[in-house]
N, C-alpha and C positions, 0 to 999 in steps of 0.2 A: 795483734790486729783484730779489730772488731768485725764479727761476721754480720754484715748488714742483713743477710737473709734471715738469720735467727731473730734479729730485732724486729723485722717485718712480721715474723710469725707470731710474736707475743704482743704486738700492738693492738690497741682497742679495735673492736669491730667497726668497719667503715659504714657510713650512712649510705642508704640506697642511692644509686646514681640515676639521674634523669636520662631519657632516651638520647642516644648519641647520633647526631645526623651524619650522613656521608654527603659532603658537598664538594663541588669543585672550588679550588682556591689555593693560594700559595701556602705552603707549609702544612698541607694535610687538612684534617677535619677541624672545624671551628667549634671550640668548647663554649658553653654558655657562660661560664665564669670569665673566660677570656673576653667575650663580647661585652660583658658588664664592665670589666676592667678598662677596656678601651673607651667606653662611654665616660667612665669616671675621669680617666686621664684627659680626654678631650675637654670635659667640663672644667677641670682644674686649669688646663692650659688657657682656655678662653678667659677664665676669671683673672688669671695673672696678666694676660695681655691687654685687658680692657683699659683704655685711657693712656697707654704708654706711647710717648712720642717717637722713641727710637727703637722700641722692642720689635721682635719678629712677629708678624701676624699669626694668630692662633690657627691651627689646622682644624677645620670643621668636618664632621662626618656627614656625608650626603644621606638624608633620610631615605629609608627603603620604601619601595612601593608597597602599599598595603591594600587589603580588601576585607570586607565584612563577611562573616558567616551568615548567610541568609537562608530563609525557608522559601521553597518554591516547588514547582512541578517540573520535573525533567522529562523531556520527550526525546526518544531515540528515533532517528529517521534514516531512511535510505533513499537516495534519488537515483533513478534509473531512466534510461531512454526507452521509449515505446512508440507505437504507431496507433493513431486514432483511426477508428473505422466503425463498422457495424457488425463485427463478428465474422464467423466462418461463412464462406461462400458455398452455396449448394446449387445444383442444377435441377431444374424442373423438366422432366421428360414426359412428353405426351403419350398417353396409354391407349388412345383411341385412333380411329381412322378419320377421314374427312379432311376438310380444308380449313386453314386458319383464316378466320374472318374478322378478328379483332385482337389487338395486342395493347397492353398498357405501355406507358412511357417509362424509360429508365429513370430511376429515382423516385417513382411513385410508391405510395404505401397502400397495401391492400389489407383490409380487415375482414372479420368474420362475415360470411354471407355475400361478400362482394365478388365480382368475377375476376379471376386471375387471367383468363383469356377466353376466346370464343372459337368454337369449331363448328362449321356448318350452321352458323348463326345461333348456336346454342351456347349459353353461358356455362363456364366451368367454374363454380363458386368455391370459395375457401371455407373450410371447416377447421376448427381448432381441435387438435388432438395429438397424442404421442404415438398412437398405434396406426400404421398404414391400413387403409381399407383394402382388404385382400379378397373379398367375396361380395356377391350381390346380396344385399340385405332385403329380407321380405318377411311377411307375417309368419309367426311361429318360431323364428330364430332367437337364439340366446347367445350372449357373449359380450366381451368388453367393447367390441366395435358397435354393437347395438346401443350400449350405454353412451358411447361417444356421440352417436347420431342424435339420441334423445336429448343429451345435454346441450348440444348445439341448437336444436330446434327450440328448446326452452329459452336459451339465451337470446334467440332471435324473436322471441315474443309469442311463440306458439304454445298452446296448452291443451288440457283435456287428457293428458296421459301422465304416467308416473315415470320419473327418470330412474330407470333400473336397467337390468341386463336382458329384458324380454321385449321382443317386438310384437306388440299386441295390435288389435284393430284400431285402438286409439292412436298408436304410433303411426299407423298407416294413414289415418285421416289427417294427422298433423303434417306428415310428409307430403301428401297430395296437395294440401293447402299451400305449402311452401313452393312446390313445383309450379303450381298455377300462378302464384305471385311473381315468379321469375320467368313466366311465359315459356316454361319448359314442358316437355311431354309429360302429362300426368299419368304416372304408372303405379305409384304407391310402393315402388321398389327403388333401391339405390345401388347402382353399379360402381365399381372402383374407378372407372374412367370418367365418371360423371362429376367428380369433385377432386379438389386438391386438399390434402390434410397436412397441416403444419402446427407446431406447438404454440403458435401465436400469430400476430400480425406479421406480414413479411414486406420487405422493401425490395423492389425490383432493381437489380444491379445492371444487367446487360441483356438485351434482346438478341436471341439467336435465330429467330425466324423472321420472315417477311409475310405480309398478307398474301394469301394465295398458295403458300407452301403447304405441304402435307402436314397433318396434325400429329404424326408420330415423330419420335426422336426429340433431341434437346430443343426446348422452346425458349427458355430464358434462365438466367442465373439470379439468385436472390440471397438476401441475408435477413437476419432479424432486424427489428427496428431500434433496439437498444444500442446506444453509443457505447463502444468498448475500446479499451486500450490494450493492445497485445504487447507483452513484454517478454524478451528473452533474458531471463534472470540467471545469473551465474549460480551454479549449484552451491558454491561456497556461501551464498547468502540465503539459501533455502530456509535456514533456521529462523530467519528474521520475519518470515511472513506466515500468515494463516488466513483462512477464509474469514471474511468479515472485517478485516483491517481497513481502516479509513485511509484514504489517500487524497492528495491534492495534485491535480493535473494542470500543468502549465502549457498553454497553447502557443503557437508560433508568434502571436502578437503580444504575448506577455500576460494575457488574461488567464485566470485560473477558474477551474470548476472542481467540484467534489466527486470523489469516486469511492468504490468499495471493491476489495479483492473478492471475486466470485469464483475463480477457477485457478487451480494449481496443477499443472501437468505432472504426470508420473513417468514420462519418457524423457530421458536426457539425450541431448544432441550435441555432438562435438563439431565445432566450427573452426576453421583455420583462418585467422585474420592476417597473419604474416607468415613468412616461410618457417619461422622458428617459434611462433606463438599460436596456441590453440586455446579455445575456451569451451567449456561444457556448460550448457544451459538447459533450463526447462521453461516451458511456456506458462506464463501467468496472465490471467485475464482480469482486468479492472473494469467494472461497469460504471459508467458515468451517469450521475443523476442530475437532473436539472440542466443548467447551462443555457437553455433557450437560445437567445440571440448570439451568445458567445460562440456556440457551436455551429450555428447556421452557415458561416462562410466556408466550413471545412467538411468535405466528404471524407477524405483521408488526409492525415497530416502527421509529421513527426512531432512528438511531444515529450515532455519530461514528467515523470510521475514520482512524487515524494510519498513514500510509504511510511506511516507511523507504526514502527515495529514494537515499541514498548513505551510505557509511561509510568513514572513514579511520582505520586502526589505527596505534597506536604513533607518534603525531605530537606535536610540541611545540606548546603552546597558551598564550595569554594572554587575559585579558578583552578584548573588542573596544574598550572604553574606553581601553585602554593605547596604542592606535595613535595616532601623530602624523603629520600630513601634513608632509613635508619640503619645504623651499624648492627643493631640487634635483629634486624629483619623487619619487613613491613614498611609502612609509611607513617609519616608524621607531618605536623605543620608547626611553624614558628609563630607562637602567640605573643602579641604585643601587650604588655601590662605596664602602663605608665612609661617610665624611661628605660625599662628593661624588657627582655623577651625571655620566653621559655619554650622548650620543645615539648609538644604533646603528641603521643601516638594516637593515630586514628585508624578506623576501619573504613575502607572504601566500598562504594556500591556502584551504581550506574555512572558511566561516563557519557556525556552528551553536550554538544554545543559549547565545548571548551570548558565545561564545568564538571565537577565530580561530586557525587553524593558521599557524605562522610558522617560518622558518628564518633564521639569522643571529645568534642568541644561544644561549648554552648552557643546558642543562637546569639548573634550580635557581637561575638568576639571579633577582634581584629587580628588578621594574620598577615605575615610578610609574603609578598609575591616577588621572588628574585627576578631581576631583569634578565 
């Protein structure tokens, strides 16, 4: 009896095999040669059956769905819920005595040099700065607070002094001129309770006092003037974002405006949505640029923000459904070449919008997309 295994051992070296796909189907994996044979048999059967009056109709193979390998830009996005507003809310507390004699209206915007409120008929103007005024400024003093005052005076159109950290006689003259223009007591000094310092223009949110009330204590709440979207982002998606990423914000009426990620919180918060489900999130801030009339109807509103987390330019792509898991490992695609097909191994890259970046096949090639 012949030992088949020994004959196998001395047979000629086999030719390299093409990648073998692992696909769902009857009878296991579909071989390339088998597919070609089926095509040949179907063609032969069709040729035999043509023109026959009593012959059995030829069985025809349904052409597979196909797609071209194209070159494009892939963009990975993440759409999350957010709340449109004006940023964090702060409270302005009166630091002086006296009686409230004028208040702004809720929703109004106050810019540099304008009155935030009035006490005893004296305006309390706004200055731009990041350092609170903690002492009375006068001639001979030096420090960052002095430079803040001089910078504001210069921006308001007063000159004759150098913007630095030293309060000189020239600084005093400019300060006195400003006080006179505001019909304030001309002292040449500046007390902490005489101004409000904020890092930019502010928007009045809610009035806490009434005319005639004492000037101390909470007077109003305010925010910045930049429109912002606050997002509670799942920590699992933290890797998708960074400062400067562009976003598209969809408003309740379907209109869209552009935005940019400007803040990413470092404190994670756990929230319980259902009895058995909790989520851990961080705060993400998106500043909205432009918008104009689109934003005007909304003070606060629920919105959707689509964040562009990654972009791959000039890459070859196919539909994700064209990928085949190969028996040898990795992925491949079935390339159509005339009446036949072959399997080609590919390397995958970014997945986005139902497409996948690949290398290993040429641009313009046709691939099978199984139903």
